[in-house]
PDB file of all heavy atoms in Angstrom:
ATOM      1  N   MET A   1       1.664   0.196  12.976  1.00  0.00           N
ATOM      2  CA  MET A   1       1.080   0.936  11.860  1.00  0.00           C
ATOM      3  C   MET A   1       1.598   2.336  11.855  1.00  0.00           C
ATOM      4  O   MET A   1       1.924   2.930  10.887  1.00  0.00           O
ATOM      5  CB  MET A   1      -0.397   0.865  12.028  1.00  0.00           C
ATOM      6  CG  MET A   1      -1.155   1.479  10.787  1.00  0.00           C
ATOM      7  SD  MET A   1      -0.965   0.585   9.244  1.00  0.00           S
ATOM      8  CE  MET A   1      -2.099  -0.701   9.515  1.00  0.00           C
ATOM      9  N   GLU A   2       1.679   2.905  13.099  1.00  0.00           N
ATOM     10  CA  GLU A   2       2.102   4.372  13.206  1.00  0.00           C
ATOM     11  C   GLU A   2       3.610   4.432  12.746  1.00  0.00           C
ATOM     12  O   GLU A   2       3.962   5.442  12.100  1.00  0.00           O
ATOM     13  CB  GLU A   2       1.975   4.844  14.617  1.00  0.00           C
ATOM     14  CG  GLU A   2       0.535   5.047  15.029  1.00  0.00           C
ATOM     15  CD  GLU A   2       0.361   5.392  16.419  1.00  0.00           C
ATOM     16  OE1 GLU A   2       1.388   5.855  17.115  1.00  0.00           O
ATOM     17  OE2 GLU A   2      -0.779   5.407  16.912  1.00  0.00           O
ATOM     18  N   GLU A   3       4.371   3.479  13.047  1.00  0.00           N
ATOM     19  CA  GLU A   3       5.817   3.497  12.649  1.00  0.00           C
ATOM     20  C   GLU A   3       5.954   3.409  11.120  1.00  0.00           C
ATOM     21  O   GLU A   3       6.785   4.154  10.516  1.00  0.00           O
ATOM     22  CB  GLU A   3       6.559   2.321  13.288  1.00  0.00           C
ATOM     23  CG  GLU A   3       8.038   2.470  13.124  1.00  0.00           C
ATOM     24  CD  GLU A   3       8.663   3.679  13.807  1.00  0.00           C
ATOM     25  OE1 GLU A   3       8.182   4.132  14.850  1.00  0.00           O
ATOM     26  OE2 GLU A   3       9.634   4.224  13.291  1.00  0.00           O
ATOM     27  N   ILE A   4       5.193   2.609  10.480  1.00  0.00           N
ATOM     28  CA  ILE A   4       5.190   2.474   9.035  1.00  0.00           C
ATOM     29  C   ILE A   4       4.752   3.835   8.411  1.00  0.00           C
ATOM     30  O   ILE A   4       5.382   4.279   7.436  1.00  0.00           O
ATOM     31  CB  ILE A   4       4.321   1.369   8.604  1.00  0.00           C
ATOM     32  CG1 ILE A   4       4.887  -0.011   9.068  1.00  0.00           C
ATOM     33  CG2 ILE A   4       4.160   1.385   7.092  1.00  0.00           C
ATOM     34  CD1 ILE A   4       4.047  -1.176   8.858  1.00  0.00           C
ATOM     35  N   ALA A   5       3.678   4.405   8.986  1.00  0.00           N
ATOM     36  CA  ALA A   5       3.241   5.756   8.449  1.00  0.00           C
ATOM     37  C   ALA A   5       4.357   6.753   8.626  1.00  0.00           C
ATOM     38  O   ALA A   5       4.555   7.594   7.707  1.00  0.00           O
ATOM     39  CB  ALA A   5       1.977   6.172   9.175  1.00  0.00           C
ATOM     40  N   ALA A   6       5.065   6.788   9.694  1.00  0.00           N
ATOM     41  CA  ALA A   6       6.135   7.743   9.954  1.00  0.00           C
ATOM     42  C   ALA A   6       7.260   7.499   8.963  1.00  0.00           C
ATOM     43  O   ALA A   6       7.854   8.492   8.414  1.00  0.00           O
ATOM     44  CB  ALA A   6       6.673   7.599  11.376  1.00  0.00           C
ATOM     45  N   MET A   7       7.594   6.226   8.678  1.00  0.00           N
ATOM     46  CA  MET A   7       8.622   5.969   7.673  1.00  0.00           C
ATOM     47  C   MET A   7       8.211   6.400   6.283  1.00  0.00           C
ATOM     48  O   MET A   7       9.029   7.013   5.531  1.00  0.00           O
ATOM     49  CB  MET A   7       8.931   4.477   7.631  1.00  0.00           C
ATOM     50  CG  MET A   7       9.719   3.996   8.826  1.00  0.00           C
ATOM     51  SD  MET A   7      10.319   2.326   8.685  1.00  0.00           S
ATOM     52  CE  MET A   7       8.777   1.315   8.723  1.00  0.00           C
ATOM     53  N   ALA A   8       6.959   6.216   5.925  1.00  0.00           N
ATOM     54  CA  ALA A   8       6.458   6.652   4.594  1.00  0.00           C
ATOM     55  C   ALA A   8       6.487   8.193   4.489  1.00  0.00           C
ATOM     56  O   ALA A   8       6.901   8.792   3.471  1.00  0.00           O
ATOM     57  CB  ALA A   8       4.982   6.161   4.398  1.00  0.00           C
ATOM     58  N   THR A   9       6.094   8.838   5.585  1.00  0.00           N
ATOM     59  CA  THR A   9       6.139  10.330   5.602  1.00  0.00           C
ATOM     60  C   THR A   9       7.565  10.863   5.420  1.00  0.00           C
ATOM     61  O   THR A   9       7.859  11.775   4.666  1.00  0.00           O
ATOM     62  CB  THR A   9       5.490  10.853   6.866  1.00  0.00           C
ATOM     63  OG1 THR A   9       4.141  10.443   6.945  1.00  0.00           O
ATOM     64  CG2 THR A   9       5.516  12.376   6.900  1.00  0.00           C
ATOM     65  N   ALA A  10       8.529  10.242   6.134  1.00  0.00           N
ATOM     66  CA  ALA A  10       9.922  10.646   6.065  1.00  0.00           C
ATOM     67  C   ALA A  10      10.472  10.356   4.669  1.00  0.00           C
ATOM     68  O   ALA A  10      11.146  11.210   4.025  1.00  0.00           O
ATOM     69  CB  ALA A  10      10.701   9.917   7.078  1.00  0.00           C
ATOM     70  N   THR A  11      10.100   9.254   4.040  1.00  0.00           N
ATOM     71  CA  THR A  11      10.539   8.955   2.673  1.00  0.00           C
ATOM     72  C   THR A  11      10.049   9.957   1.662  1.00  0.00           C
ATOM     73  O   THR A  11      10.778  10.477   0.862  1.00  0.00           O
ATOM     74  CB  THR A  11      10.076   7.537   2.268  1.00  0.00           C
ATOM     75  OG1 THR A  11      10.599   6.556   3.195  1.00  0.00           O
ATOM     76  CG2 THR A  11      10.471   7.213   0.834  1.00  0.00           C
ATOM     77  N   ARG A  12       8.766  10.303   1.784  1.00  0.00           N
ATOM     78  CA  ARG A  12       8.197  11.342   0.896  1.00  0.00           C
ATOM     79  C   ARG A  12       8.801  12.746   1.088  1.00  0.00           C
ATOM     80  O   ARG A  12       8.998  13.519   0.131  1.00  0.00           O
ATOM     81  CB  ARG A  12       6.674  11.416   1.079  1.00  0.00           C
ATOM     82  CG  ARG A  12       5.887  10.154   0.659  1.00  0.00           C
ATOM     83  CD  ARG A  12       6.066   9.774  -0.804  1.00  0.00           C
ATOM     84  NE  ARG A  12       5.621  10.754  -1.774  1.00  0.00           N
ATOM     85  CZ  ARG A  12       4.496  10.724  -2.384  1.00  0.00           C
ATOM     86  NH1 ARG A  12       3.639   9.752  -2.158  1.00  0.00           N
ATOM     87  NH2 ARG A  12       4.174  11.650  -3.247  1.00  0.00           N
ATOM     88  N   ALA A  13       9.165  13.029   2.347  1.00  0.00           N
ATOM     89  CA  ALA A  13       9.784  14.299   2.653  1.00  0.00           C
ATOM     90  C   ALA A  13      11.153  14.398   2.004  1.00  0.00           C
ATOM     91  O   ALA A  13      11.518  15.453   1.512  1.00  0.00           O
ATOM     92  CB  ALA A  13       9.835  14.528   4.188  1.00  0.00           C
ATOM     93  N   ILE A  14      11.896  13.331   2.076  1.00  0.00           N
ATOM     94  CA  ILE A  14      13.223  13.286   1.494  1.00  0.00           C
ATOM     95  C   ILE A  14      13.246  13.240   0.018  1.00  0.00           C
ATOM     96  O   ILE A  14      14.042  13.903  -0.632  1.00  0.00           O
ATOM     97  CB  ILE A  14      14.025  12.101   2.086  1.00  0.00           C
ATOM     98  CG1 ILE A  14      14.230  12.294   3.588  1.00  0.00           C
ATOM     99  CG2 ILE A  14      15.335  11.853   1.325  1.00  0.00           C
ATOM    100  CD1 ILE A  14      14.775  10.977   4.265  1.00  0.00           C
ATOM    101  N   SER A  15      12.379  12.444  -0.534  1.00  0.00           N
ATOM    102  CA  SER A  15      12.316  12.219  -1.965  1.00  0.00           C
ATOM    103  C   SER A  15      10.888  12.176  -2.481  1.00  0.00           C
ATOM    104  O   SER A  15      10.248  11.098  -2.645  1.00  0.00           O
ATOM    105  CB  SER A  15      12.988  10.894  -2.283  1.00  0.00           C
ATOM    106  OG  SER A  15      13.160  10.665  -3.608  1.00  0.00           O
ATOM    107  N   PRO A  16      10.249  13.368  -2.750  1.00  0.00           N
ATOM    108  CA  PRO A  16       8.791  13.468  -3.126  1.00  0.00           C
ATOM    109  C   PRO A  16       8.488  12.666  -4.339  1.00  0.00           C
ATOM    110  O   PRO A  16       7.291  12.304  -4.578  1.00  0.00           O
ATOM    111  CB  PRO A  16       8.594  14.886  -3.324  1.00  0.00           C
ATOM    112  CG  PRO A  16       9.771  15.631  -2.651  1.00  0.00           C
ATOM    113  CD  PRO A  16      10.883  14.629  -2.643  1.00  0.00           C
ATOM    114  N   GLU A  17       9.468  12.407  -5.251  1.00  0.00           N
ATOM    115  CA  GLU A  17       9.132  11.751  -6.434  1.00  0.00           C
ATOM    116  C   GLU A  17       8.946  10.190  -6.304  1.00  0.00           C
ATOM    117  O   GLU A  17       8.552   9.513  -7.220  1.00  0.00           O
ATOM    118  CB  GLU A  17      10.195  11.977  -7.540  1.00  0.00           C
ATOM    119  CG  GLU A  17      11.536  11.299  -7.307  1.00  0.00           C
ATOM    120  CD  GLU A  17      12.421  12.143  -6.348  1.00  0.00           C
ATOM    121  OE1 GLU A  17      12.055  13.240  -5.904  1.00  0.00           O
ATOM    122  OE2 GLU A  17      13.474  11.623  -5.962  1.00  0.00           O
ATOM    123  N   VAL A  18       9.249   9.714  -5.139  1.00  0.00           N
ATOM    124  CA  VAL A  18       9.078   8.241  -4.853  1.00  0.00           C
ATOM    125  C   VAL A  18       7.544   7.933  -4.908  1.00  0.00           C
ATOM    126  O   VAL A  18       6.761   8.648  -4.363  1.00  0.00           O
ATOM    127  CB  VAL A  18       9.681   7.866  -3.472  1.00  0.00           C
ATOM    128  CG1 VAL A  18       9.204   6.451  -3.102  1.00  0.00           C
ATOM    129  CG2 VAL A  18      11.158   8.020  -3.420  1.00  0.00           C
ATOM    130  N   SER A  19       7.300   6.785  -5.657  1.00  0.00           N
ATOM    131  CA  SER A  19       5.859   6.319  -5.623  1.00  0.00           C
ATOM    132  C   SER A  19       5.842   4.833  -5.571  1.00  0.00           C
ATOM    133  O   SER A  19       6.788   4.148  -5.829  1.00  0.00           O
ATOM    134  CB  SER A  19       5.182   6.914  -6.867  1.00  0.00           C
ATOM    135  OG  SER A  19       5.777   6.354  -8.050  1.00  0.00           O
ATOM    136  N   ILE A  20       4.643   4.381  -5.278  1.00  0.00           N
ATOM    137  CA  ILE A  20       4.446   2.909  -5.255  1.00  0.00           C
ATOM    138  C   ILE A  20       3.992   2.455  -6.642  1.00  0.00           C
ATOM    139  O   ILE A  20       3.140   3.108  -7.232  1.00  0.00           O
ATOM    140  CB  ILE A  20       3.387   2.514  -4.150  1.00  0.00           C
ATOM    141  CG1 ILE A  20       3.891   2.964  -2.811  1.00  0.00           C
ATOM    142  CG2 ILE A  20       3.129   1.007  -4.188  1.00  0.00           C
ATOM    143  CD1 ILE A  20       2.883   2.835  -1.683  1.00  0.00           C
ATOM    144  N   GLN A  21       4.488   1.303  -7.076  1.00  0.00           N
ATOM    145  CA  GLN A  21       4.177   0.826  -8.350  1.00  0.00           C
ATOM    146  C   GLN A  21       2.653   0.500  -8.376  1.00  0.00           C
ATOM    147  O   GLN A  21       2.072  -0.098  -7.459  1.00  0.00           O
ATOM    148  CB  GLN A  21       4.868  -0.408  -8.696  1.00  0.00           C
ATOM    149  CG  GLN A  21       6.384  -0.284  -8.794  1.00  0.00           C
ATOM    150  CD  GLN A  21       7.094  -1.642  -8.864  1.00  0.00           C
ATOM    151  OE1 GLN A  21       6.566  -2.671  -8.599  1.00  0.00           O
ATOM    152  NE2 GLN A  21       8.298  -1.570  -9.322  1.00  0.00           N
ATOM    153  N   PRO A  22       1.865   0.940  -9.421  1.00  0.00           N
ATOM    154  CA  PRO A  22       0.466   0.646  -9.493  1.00  0.00           C
ATOM    155  C   PRO A  22       0.086  -0.839  -9.405  1.00  0.00           C
ATOM    156  O   PRO A  22      -0.879  -1.175  -8.835  1.00  0.00           O
ATOM    157  CB  PRO A  22       0.037   1.182 -10.843  1.00  0.00           C
ATOM    158  CG  PRO A  22       1.097   2.221 -11.205  1.00  0.00           C
ATOM    159  CD  PRO A  22       2.348   1.737 -10.596  1.00  0.00           C
ATOM    160  N   GLU A  23       0.993  -1.692  -9.938  1.00  0.00           N
ATOM    161  CA  GLU A  23       0.753  -3.084  -9.869  1.00  0.00           C
ATOM    162  C   GLU A  23       0.720  -3.588  -8.419  1.00  0.00           C
ATOM    163  O   GLU A  23      -0.033  -4.413  -8.062  1.00  0.00           O
ATOM    164  CB  GLU A  23       1.754  -3.915 -10.653  1.00  0.00           C
ATOM    165  CG  GLU A  23       1.813  -3.574 -12.154  1.00  0.00           C
ATOM    166  CD  GLU A  23       2.614  -2.358 -12.501  1.00  0.00           C
ATOM    167  OE1 GLU A  23       3.300  -1.790 -11.601  1.00  0.00           O
ATOM    168  OE2 GLU A  23       2.482  -1.939 -13.651  1.00  0.00           O
ATOM    169  N   LEU A  24       1.610  -3.007  -7.626  1.00  0.00           N
ATOM    170  CA  LEU A  24       1.683  -3.474  -6.244  1.00  0.00           C
ATOM    171  C   LEU A  24       0.481  -2.978  -5.457  1.00  0.00           C
ATOM    172  O   LEU A  24      -0.055  -3.681  -4.630  1.00  0.00           O
ATOM    173  CB  LEU A  24       2.994  -2.869  -5.584  1.00  0.00           C
ATOM    174  CG  LEU A  24       3.308  -3.310  -4.165  1.00  0.00           C
ATOM    175  CD1 LEU A  24       3.442  -4.839  -4.113  1.00  0.00           C
ATOM    176  CD2 LEU A  24       4.612  -2.680  -3.653  1.00  0.00           C
ATOM    177  N   LEU A  25       0.027  -1.707  -5.740  1.00  0.00           N
ATOM    178  CA  LEU A  25      -1.152  -1.193  -5.080  1.00  0.00           C
ATOM    179  C   LEU A  25      -2.357  -2.060  -5.482  1.00  0.00           C
ATOM    180  O   LEU A  25      -3.173  -2.431  -4.567  1.00  0.00           O
ATOM    181  CB  LEU A  25      -1.399   0.231  -5.559  1.00  0.00           C
ATOM    182  CG  LEU A  25      -0.544   1.337  -4.956  1.00  0.00           C
ATOM    183  CD1 LEU A  25      -0.794   2.626  -5.649  1.00  0.00           C
ATOM    184  CD2 LEU A  25      -0.756   1.449  -3.443  1.00  0.00           C
ATOM    185  N   ASP A  26      -2.495  -2.460  -6.757  1.00  0.00           N
ATOM    186  CA  ASP A  26      -3.605  -3.237  -7.177  1.00  0.00           C
ATOM    187  C   ASP A  26      -3.561  -4.630  -6.484  1.00  0.00           C
ATOM    188  O   ASP A  26      -4.619  -5.156  -6.098  1.00  0.00           O
ATOM    189  CB  ASP A  26      -3.609  -3.378  -8.683  1.00  0.00           C
ATOM    190  CG  ASP A  26      -3.977  -2.114  -9.393  1.00  0.00           C
ATOM    191  OD1 ASP A  26      -4.523  -1.201  -8.819  1.00  0.00           O
ATOM    192  OD2 ASP A  26      -3.680  -2.064 -10.574  1.00  0.00           O
ATOM    193  N   LYS A  27      -2.466  -5.243  -6.444  1.00  0.00           N
ATOM    194  CA  LYS A  27      -2.272  -6.536  -5.811  1.00  0.00           C
ATOM    195  C   LYS A  27      -2.818  -6.578  -4.376  1.00  0.00           C
ATOM    196  O   LYS A  27      -3.581  -7.345  -3.992  1.00  0.00           O
ATOM    197  CB  LYS A  27      -0.815  -6.995  -5.842  1.00  0.00           C
ATOM    198  CG  LYS A  27      -0.582  -8.244  -5.081  1.00  0.00           C
ATOM    199  CD  LYS A  27       0.910  -8.533  -5.017  1.00  0.00           C
ATOM    200  CE  LYS A  27       1.171  -9.745  -4.145  1.00  0.00           C
ATOM    201  NZ  LYS A  27       2.619  -9.991  -3.912  1.00  0.00           N
ATOM    202  N   HIS A  28      -2.375  -5.547  -3.618  1.00  0.00           N
ATOM    203  CA  HIS A  28      -2.778  -5.574  -2.170  1.00  0.00           C
ATOM    204  C   HIS A  28      -4.249  -5.017  -1.944  1.00  0.00           C
ATOM    205  O   HIS A  28      -4.840  -5.569  -1.057  1.00  0.00           O
ATOM    206  CB  HIS A  28      -1.780  -4.730  -1.381  1.00  0.00           C
ATOM    207  CG  HIS A  28      -0.442  -5.325  -1.245  1.00  0.00           C
ATOM    208  ND1 HIS A  28      -0.303  -6.451  -0.396  1.00  0.00           N
ATOM    209  CD2 HIS A  28       0.685  -5.080  -1.785  1.00  0.00           C
ATOM    210  CE1 HIS A  28       0.942  -6.807  -0.435  1.00  0.00           C
ATOM    211  NE2 HIS A  28       1.614  -6.036  -1.315  1.00  0.00           N
ATOM    212  N   TYR A  29      -4.726  -4.244  -2.798  1.00  0.00           N
ATOM    213  CA  TYR A  29      -6.103  -3.837  -2.759  1.00  0.00           C
ATOM    214  C   TYR A  29      -7.030  -5.019  -3.136  1.00  0.00           C
ATOM    215  O   TYR A  29      -7.961  -5.361  -2.442  1.00  0.00           O
ATOM    216  CB  TYR A  29      -6.427  -2.641  -3.677  1.00  0.00           C
ATOM    217  CG  TYR A  29      -7.870  -2.208  -3.608  1.00  0.00           C
ATOM    218  CD1 TYR A  29      -8.295  -1.424  -2.601  1.00  0.00           C
ATOM    219  CD2 TYR A  29      -8.790  -2.718  -4.571  1.00  0.00           C
ATOM    220  CE1 TYR A  29      -9.648  -1.062  -2.557  1.00  0.00           C
ATOM    221  CE2 TYR A  29     -10.058  -2.307  -4.520  1.00  0.00           C
ATOM    222  CZ  TYR A  29     -10.521  -1.517  -3.535  1.00  0.00           C
ATOM    223  OH  TYR A  29     -11.872  -1.182  -3.423  1.00  0.00           O
ATOM    224  N   ASN A  30      -6.694  -5.671  -4.255  1.00  0.00           N
ATOM    225  CA  ASN A  30      -7.561  -6.724  -4.744  1.00  0.00           C
ATOM    226  C   ASN A  30      -7.514  -7.950  -3.903  1.00  0.00           C
ATOM    227  O   ASN A  30      -8.505  -8.736  -3.957  1.00  0.00           O
ATOM    228  CB  ASN A  30      -7.190  -7.057  -6.238  1.00  0.00           C
ATOM    229  CG  ASN A  30      -7.603  -5.931  -7.075  1.00  0.00           C
ATOM    230  OD1 ASN A  30      -8.613  -5.351  -6.941  1.00  0.00           O
ATOM    231  ND2 ASN A  30      -6.843  -5.744  -8.180  1.00  0.00           N
ATOM    232  N   ARG A  31      -6.497  -8.230  -3.120  1.00  0.00           N
ATOM    233  CA  ARG A  31      -6.412  -9.442  -2.321  1.00  0.00           C
ATOM    234  C   ARG A  31      -7.511  -9.337  -1.292  1.00  0.00           C
ATOM    235  O   ARG A  31      -7.926 -10.385  -0.717  1.00  0.00           O
ATOM    236  CB  ARG A  31      -5.023  -9.729  -1.758  1.00  0.00           C
ATOM    237  CG  ARG A  31      -4.660  -8.853  -0.657  1.00  0.00           C
ATOM    238  CD  ARG A  31      -3.243  -9.145  -0.197  1.00  0.00           C
ATOM    239  NE  ARG A  31      -3.070  -8.631   1.153  1.00  0.00           N
ATOM    240  CZ  ARG A  31      -2.414  -9.176   2.079  1.00  0.00           C
ATOM    241  NH1 ARG A  31      -1.826 -10.360   1.887  1.00  0.00           N
ATOM    242  NH2 ARG A  31      -2.274  -8.623   3.231  1.00  0.00           N
ATOM    243  N   LYS A  32      -7.916  -8.202  -0.908  1.00  0.00           N
ATOM    244  CA  LYS A  32      -9.033  -8.047   0.131  1.00  0.00           C
ATOM    245  C   LYS A  32     -10.310  -7.583  -0.497  1.00  0.00           C
ATOM    246  O   LYS A  32     -11.400  -8.010  -0.032  1.00  0.00           O
ATOM    247  CB  LYS A  32      -8.591  -7.079   1.208  1.00  0.00           C
ATOM    248  CG  LYS A  32      -9.614  -7.011   2.328  1.00  0.00           C
ATOM    249  CD  LYS A  32      -9.081  -6.180   3.461  1.00  0.00           C
ATOM    250  CE  LYS A  32     -10.066  -6.293   4.652  1.00  0.00           C
ATOM    251  NZ  LYS A  32      -9.629  -5.535   5.838  1.00  0.00           N
ATOM    252  N   HIS A  33     -10.310  -6.782  -1.519  1.00  0.00           N
ATOM    253  CA  HIS A  33     -11.579  -6.215  -2.017  1.00  0.00           C
ATOM    254  C   HIS A  33     -11.918  -6.703  -3.505  1.00  0.00           C
ATOM    255  O   HIS A  33     -12.962  -6.338  -3.960  1.00  0.00           O
ATOM    256  CB  HIS A  33     -11.453  -4.689  -2.055  1.00  0.00           C
ATOM    257  CG  HIS A  33     -11.154  -4.127  -0.710  1.00  0.00           C
ATOM    258  ND1 HIS A  33     -12.094  -4.057   0.328  1.00  0.00           N
ATOM    259  CD2 HIS A  33     -10.023  -3.579  -0.183  1.00  0.00           C
ATOM    260  CE1 HIS A  33     -11.547  -3.507   1.386  1.00  0.00           C
ATOM    261  NE2 HIS A  33     -10.249  -3.209   1.114  1.00  0.00           N
ATOM    262  N   GLY A  34     -11.000  -7.380  -4.126  1.00  0.00           N
ATOM    263  CA  GLY A  34     -11.283  -7.759  -5.459  1.00  0.00           C
ATOM    264  C   GLY A  34     -12.243  -8.885  -5.617  1.00  0.00           C
ATOM    265  O   GLY A  34     -12.736  -9.482  -4.638  1.00  0.00           O
ATOM    266  N   LYS A  35     -12.503  -9.273  -6.894  1.00  0.00           N
ATOM    267  CA  LYS A  35     -13.474 -10.333  -7.239  1.00  0.00           C
ATOM    268  C   LYS A  35     -13.056 -11.675  -6.600  1.00  0.00           C
ATOM    269  O   LYS A  35     -13.868 -12.420  -6.116  1.00  0.00           O
ATOM    270  CB  LYS A  35     -13.576 -10.393  -8.764  1.00  0.00           C
ATOM    271  CG  LYS A  35     -14.571 -11.463  -9.277  1.00  0.00           C
ATOM    272  CD  LYS A  35     -14.689 -11.423 -10.753  1.00  0.00           C
ATOM    273  CE  LYS A  35     -14.161 -12.709 -11.311  1.00  0.00           C
ATOM    274  NZ  LYS A  35     -14.217 -12.726 -12.718  1.00  0.00           N
ATOM    275  N   ASN A  36     -11.792 -11.956  -6.638  1.00  0.00           N
ATOM    276  CA  ASN A  36     -11.268 -13.215  -6.107  1.00  0.00           C
ATOM    277  C   ASN A  36     -10.457 -12.997  -4.776  1.00  0.00           C
ATOM    278  O   ASN A  36      -9.411 -13.517  -4.613  1.00  0.00           O
ATOM    279  CB  ASN A  36     -10.301 -13.866  -7.186  1.00  0.00           C
ATOM    280  CG  ASN A  36     -11.084 -14.179  -8.415  1.00  0.00           C
ATOM    281  OD1 ASN A  36     -12.176 -14.766  -8.286  1.00  0.00           O
ATOM    282  ND2 ASN A  36     -10.516 -13.863  -9.625  1.00  0.00           N
ATOM    283  N   SER A  37     -11.048 -12.205  -3.914  1.00  0.00           N
ATOM    284  CA  SER A  37     -10.361 -11.837  -2.685  1.00  0.00           C
ATOM    285  C   SER A  37     -10.042 -13.128  -1.898  1.00  0.00           C
ATOM    286  O   SER A  37     -10.756 -14.051  -1.913  1.00  0.00           O
ATOM    287  CB  SER A  37     -11.219 -10.857  -1.817  1.00  0.00           C
ATOM    288  OG  SER A  37     -12.419 -11.437  -1.480  1.00  0.00           O
ATOM    289  N   TYR A  38      -8.944 -13.046  -1.154  1.00  0.00           N
ATOM    290  CA  TYR A  38      -8.533 -14.178  -0.354  1.00  0.00           C
ATOM    291  C   TYR A  38      -7.990 -13.757   1.008  1.00  0.00           C
ATOM    292  O   TYR A  38      -7.361 -14.566   1.636  1.00  0.00           O
ATOM    293  CB  TYR A  38      -7.433 -15.052  -1.125  1.00  0.00           C
ATOM    294  CG  TYR A  38      -6.185 -14.295  -1.419  1.00  0.00           C
ATOM    295  CD1 TYR A  38      -5.129 -14.195  -0.567  1.00  0.00           C
ATOM    296  CD2 TYR A  38      -6.085 -13.519  -2.624  1.00  0.00           C
ATOM    297  CE1 TYR A  38      -3.906 -13.539  -0.853  1.00  0.00           C
ATOM    298  CE2 TYR A  38      -4.874 -12.844  -2.924  1.00  0.00           C
ATOM    299  CZ  TYR A  38      -3.827 -12.852  -2.069  1.00  0.00           C
ATOM    300  OH  TYR A  38      -2.780 -12.179  -2.390  1.00  0.00           O
ATOM    301  N   TYR A  39      -8.248 -12.543   1.413  1.00  0.00           N
ATOM    302  CA  TYR A  39      -7.746 -12.093   2.680  1.00  0.00           C
ATOM    303  C   TYR A  39      -8.878 -11.450   3.450  1.00  0.00           C
ATOM    304  O   TYR A  39      -9.654 -10.679   2.912  1.00  0.00           O
ATOM    305  CB  TYR A  39      -6.661 -11.014   2.489  1.00  0.00           C
ATOM    306  CG  TYR A  39      -6.136 -10.493   3.753  1.00  0.00           C
ATOM    307  CD1 TYR A  39      -5.143 -11.113   4.527  1.00  0.00           C
ATOM    308  CD2 TYR A  39      -6.575  -9.245   4.246  1.00  0.00           C
ATOM    309  CE1 TYR A  39      -4.695 -10.602   5.710  1.00  0.00           C
ATOM    310  CE2 TYR A  39      -6.034  -8.699   5.426  1.00  0.00           C
ATOM    311  CZ  TYR A  39      -5.114  -9.336   6.132  1.00  0.00           C
ATOM    312  OH  TYR A  39      -4.635  -8.863   7.294  1.00  0.00           O
ATOM    313  N   GLY A  40      -9.057 -11.727   4.725  1.00  0.00           N
ATOM    314  CA  GLY A  40     -10.063 -11.136   5.493  1.00  0.00           C
ATOM    315  C   GLY A  40     -11.340 -11.938   5.541  1.00  0.00           C
ATOM    316  O   GLY A  40     -11.422 -13.013   4.938  1.00  0.00           O
ATOM    317  N   GLN A  41     -12.340 -11.455   6.173  1.00  0.00           N
ATOM    318  CA  GLN A  41     -13.612 -12.171   6.290  1.00  0.00           C
ATOM    319  C   GLN A  41     -14.486 -11.834   5.167  1.00  0.00           C
ATOM    320  O   GLN A  41     -14.485 -10.767   4.565  1.00  0.00           O
ATOM    321  CB  GLN A  41     -14.192 -11.875   7.615  1.00  0.00           C
ATOM    322  CG  GLN A  41     -13.426 -12.217   8.802  1.00  0.00           C
ATOM    323  CD  GLN A  41     -14.104 -11.785  10.088  1.00  0.00           C
ATOM    324  OE1 GLN A  41     -15.158 -11.191  10.122  1.00  0.00           O
ATOM    325  NE2 GLN A  41     -13.486 -12.120  11.230  1.00  0.00           N
ATOM    326  N   LYS A  42     -15.333 -12.765   4.829  1.00  0.00           N
ATOM    327  CA  LYS A  42     -16.315 -12.550   3.740  1.00  0.00           C
ATOM    328  C   LYS A  42     -17.641 -12.234   4.305  1.00  0.00           C
ATOM    329  O   LYS A  42     -18.038 -12.510   5.334  1.00  0.00           O
ATOM    330  CB  LYS A  42     -16.377 -13.733   2.829  1.00  0.00           C
ATOM    331  CG  LYS A  42     -15.104 -14.003   2.184  1.00  0.00           C
ATOM    332  CD  LYS A  42     -15.247 -14.706   0.907  1.00  0.00           C
ATOM    333  CE  LYS A  42     -13.866 -14.790   0.304  1.00  0.00           C
ATOM    334  NZ  LYS A  42     -13.825 -14.603  -1.077  1.00  0.00           N
TER     335      LYS A  42
END
């Protein structure tokens, strides 16, 4: 997890305009917290 955070920080430092697509954020958030969640414990 720390390595991924370091890569994200380096990416933002090199290219601040980089962003994650809102659809991708929603997909990963909703798979655990959404109405039809399918990841993690209930």
